[in-house]
N, C-alpha and C positions, 0 to 999 in steps of 0.2 A: 504494500500500500504506500502511495506517495502522498505526503502531507505537506502543505505550505501554510505557514503561520506568520502572523505579524511578529516582528522581532521585539516589540515592546510587551509581549505577553510573557510574564515571568514563568520560568521553568517549562516553557513550551517544548524545548528539545527533550528535557528530561522526562516530561510526561508522555509525549507522543512517540518517542523513539521505541517504546515497547510495542507500538502498533505498526511501525513501518519506517520508511526513510523520510526524515524531516528536513525541510528547507525553511530558513527564516528569511523574511523579506521586509523591506520598508513598506509601511501601510499605504503610502501614496504612489509607490512604484512597484506594483506586483509583477513578478516575472511571468512569462508565458505559461499557461496552465495546461499545455497540450497533453501532459502525462500525469496530471494531478487527480487524485481521488477525493481528497479532503482539503477544504480551505477554511482556515480559522482567522478571523479578522477582528479589528476593533472599529471604532466609529468613523475613522478617517477614510476607510476604504469603501467606495461605492461598488456594490456587488449587483450586477445586472447583466443583460445580454451582451453588452459591449465587453465585459470582462470574461464571461463564461461561455459565449456563443460557440466557440470551436473547441471546447474542453470536454473531457470525460468526467468532470467533477460530479461526485455522487452525494456529497454532503457539504453544507456550508454552516459554519457556526460563528457567532459574534460574541466575544467575551465582554459584552456590555449589556446594560439594562435595556436601552432603546435599540430599535432596529429600523429607524427611518432611512438608513443608508442601504438597506437591503430591499431589492425588488422581490418581495415575497411571492407575488403573483407569478413572476417569471419562474421562480424556483418550483412552484406547484405545477406549472405547465410542463416543465422539464422532469417532473418527478424527482427533484433533488431534495434530499432531507435537509431540515433546517432546525437550528436551536439558537436561542439567545440565552442570556444569563440574568434573568430578572432577580433583583434583590442582591446580586453579588457584591455590589459596591454601595448599596443603599446606606449602610451605616457610615461609610466614609463620607458620603455627601452630607448626611445629617450632622456629622462632626464638623464639617466645613462651615455649615450655617451657624452652629453654636460658636465656633471660634470667631467668625466674622461679627456676630452680635456682641460678644464680650469685648472685642477690640473697639468696635464702634461706640459702645456705651462708655467705655473708659475715656476715649478721646473726646467725647462730647460732655463728659462730666455728668452723665445720667446713670440711673440704675435700670436694669431690665425688669426687676420685680414690679409687677402691676402694669407693665406696658402691654399693649395689644399687638398681636402679630396675626396676619391673615395667611394661612397656608392654603395655597391653591394647588390642588392635586394631592390626594391623601392615599396614595398607593404604597408601594414598598418603601420609597424614600420619605414621602410626606408623612406617613404614619409615624415613622421614627422621629421626624422633626417635631411633630406634635408632642410626643412624649417628652422629648428633651426640653422643648420650650416650656412645657408645663413644669418640669423640674426646675427651670430657671425662675419660676414664679410668674411667668407671663400669662396673659389672658389670650387664649388661642381661639381664633375664628377659622372654621374650616369651610372650604368650598370645593366641591367635586361633583359636578352635574352627573357624570356617568354613574358614580357610586350612589348618589341620591336617587336617581331613577331606578337603580337596581334594588336598593334597600329601603327607600323612603325614611331613612334615618333623619330625625328632625335636628340632629346636631350639625348637619350640613346646611350651610346658609347660602342665600343668593349672593352673587358676586357683588351687587351693590351694597350689601351689608358688611362686606369684609374689606372693601377697597380703600376705605379711609382709615384703616388700622395704622398704628405707628410704624409697623414694618409689614411688607408684603414679600413672601418668598414663594417662588414658582417651582413646581415639581410635576409638570405635565409632559406627556409625550408630544412630539411634533406631528400634527395632522393638518393637512391642507384642505381636506374635505371630510365627508362623513357626517355623522350626527353631532360630533363634538370637535369641530375644527379649532386648532390652537395657533395656527400660523398668524403672526402679528396680532395675537389676542391682546397684548399690551400695546394699544394704539393711542391715538391722540385723545379720544374720549376717556380711555382708561386712565392715562397719566394725569389728565386735567381734573379727574375726580379724586386723585390721591392727595394725601397729606402726610407723607412719611418717606420711608426708605425702601427702595426696591432691591431685592436680591434675586438673581437668576442663576441657577445652576442646573437648569433642565436642558433646553436647546436654544441656541442663539436666535433663531428666527421666530421664536415665540414672542419676541420683543421687536417692535418697529423701532429701530435705533434712531431714526430721524425724529420720531415723536418723543422718544426718551430724551434725546439731546436737547430738544426745545424746552422740555419741562424741568431739566436739571437746575437745581438751585431755587426752584419755585415750588410747585405742587409736589415734585419729587425732590425731597431734601438732599438725598444722596443716593448713589447706586453702588452695589457690589456685584460685579459681573464675572462669572467664570466661563460663560459661553457667549459666542459672538456670531453675528451673521458673516458669511463669507470666510470662515476660517480656512486657511491660516492668514488670509489677507484681510485683516480686521481694520476697522475704522480707528486709526491711531489717535485722531483728534478726540474722539469720544473716550478712548481708553485712558487718555491723560487726564480726564475729568472725573474719573471714577476710581474706586478700588477694584483692581482687576487681577485676574489670574488666567493662565492659558489652558482652560478646559481640563483642570486637574482636581476638581472637587472630589471625584470618585477615585483618585489615584493613590489611595492608601495601598501599601504593600499587601495588607491582608485582603483588601477588596479585590485587587488584581489577581491574587492567588486564588481567591474564591472563584473568580471567573475562569481561570485555567482549569480548576477542578471540575466545574460544571461543564465545560466544553469537552474535557477528556471523558467524563461519564456519559455525555450525550453521544459522542462518537462510538464509544463501546456499546451503548444500548442500540444504536442504529445498525451496527454491523454484527450484533450478537456476540460480542467479545466480553469475557469476564474481566472487570477492572482490576488492575494491579497497583497503579500509582495512587498515592494518598498524600495530599498536600500537608496534612497534619504532621507528617514525618520530616518535612523540610523547613517548616516555619520556625525561626529562631525565637527564643523567649523575649519578652518585652523588657523595658527598662524599669529601674526603680526611680521614682521621682520623689523629691522632698519638698513638701509644701510648708511655707513659713506661716506660722500662726502666732501673731503678736497682739498685744492689747490694742483694741480699736479696729482689728481686721473684721471685715464683713464677710458673709457667706460668699458674696460675689467676688471678693478679693481672692478667697481660697479657690473658687471655681476657675477664675481667670488664671491663677498661678498654675493649677494642675493642668488645665488645657494647654496653656502656652508651652509647658515642658514636653508635652507629647506632640503637639502640633503648633509650630510657630507660623501662623498664617501671615503675619506681618513680613516675614522673610519672603514669602511667595509674592505678596503685593510689591515689595521693593524690587525683587528680581525681575518681575514682569515689567514694571515701569522702566527699568534700565534696558531691558532686552526684548521688548515685545515684538520687534521685527524678526526675531528668531523663534517664532511661535512653536514650530515643530521641534526644534532643538530643545527648548525648555521642557517640552513634554517627554522627549526621548531621554533626556538627562535628569529627569526629576528625581530628587533624592528620596531615599527610603523614608516613608512616613508610616508609623504604626498607628493602630487604633486604640482608643481609650481603654477597652477591656484588657489589653495586653500589659498595661502599666501596673506596677505595684506602688501604692501610695503610702508614703510615710509623712507624718506631721513632725516638723522640727520647730521647737520653741526654745525659749531661753535656757530651760533646764531639762528638757525631755525630748525623747524621740518615741513616737508611738505609731502603730499602723492604723490604717483606715478600719474603723469598726463602727458598730451601730450608734455609739454615743459620741463619736468624734465630731469636731466642728464641720458643719455642712455635709455630714456623711450621707444623709438621705438624698441631697441634691447631687452629690458626686455619683452616687450609685444610679440615680436617675439619668445621668449623662452617659452611663455605661461603665464607669470605673468599678472594679470589683472589690468587695470587702476582703481583707486579708485574714 
């Protein structure tokens, strides 16, 4: 079996080599697939007839939550197997949102406790964002028309009821048609109705960047953008006016390895092969972090300290601002980032060191963000 995989998928060679011959390739420069059986990609590779037309490919997988870059109808027509990785990096994206919120609040001299946040899209990612924001003490307003239509859950609110929240965070797939289109959902009417901060870590084209740019500093107080229209050729003038990153919200090491495992399992299932590779055997242990607890510290101080030690989002903001022209390189060379549950939390005070436990400062909130009790 011949397998071609995006070179940015961690452990791709180790995982798939037990199934056949593995070739790693740049996601935007896939080699000819004339002898390829399996293709494993990430979001930057457009998979359609132009790529697969003259190939014998029998299975396509994307190690990502979304699959708007895949022509699924074409795959069905060709009877090509397909799998995505829903939920693989959902925790990573939710941690990105938390880190961004904590930094924004500190820089503006505000607290998040009691602030409102509208979560638009409450699927794999959005549901985790909801839980974490509730742990921060925020008032969460949920909007998800597909889920509401399916469940009639009264906790889902109309868009007009969430759009004026202090923060709006987007977690929807990109859809240009159908019952629930999201292309340019954040348009001029949307941003004119806002009175807060916009966070987008879903897909760039969910936001009309021209409309956003015109509203920045007014109805949209600020924006935190991980995704962009026309990646990697982004609007640099807009990028200089926001806190930006190069589509790496879901790029935690743990999230990417989850995607590898899901793709490996999907290939094995499709071809009736007994799985042998297990990501749990290759993931290294997480770090021990020391949170300073001194007189006058607030719970939010402790949370910010813990989150910063696991994920320094400000470094990502600064690196992107300096090198945004190298969008793909920033993604390819993105440093290893672990997730909150991998960290061992110790409190360090003037005369003591103690582990995170039920009675420790901000323990409930830390656990709500995903940190584990020791």
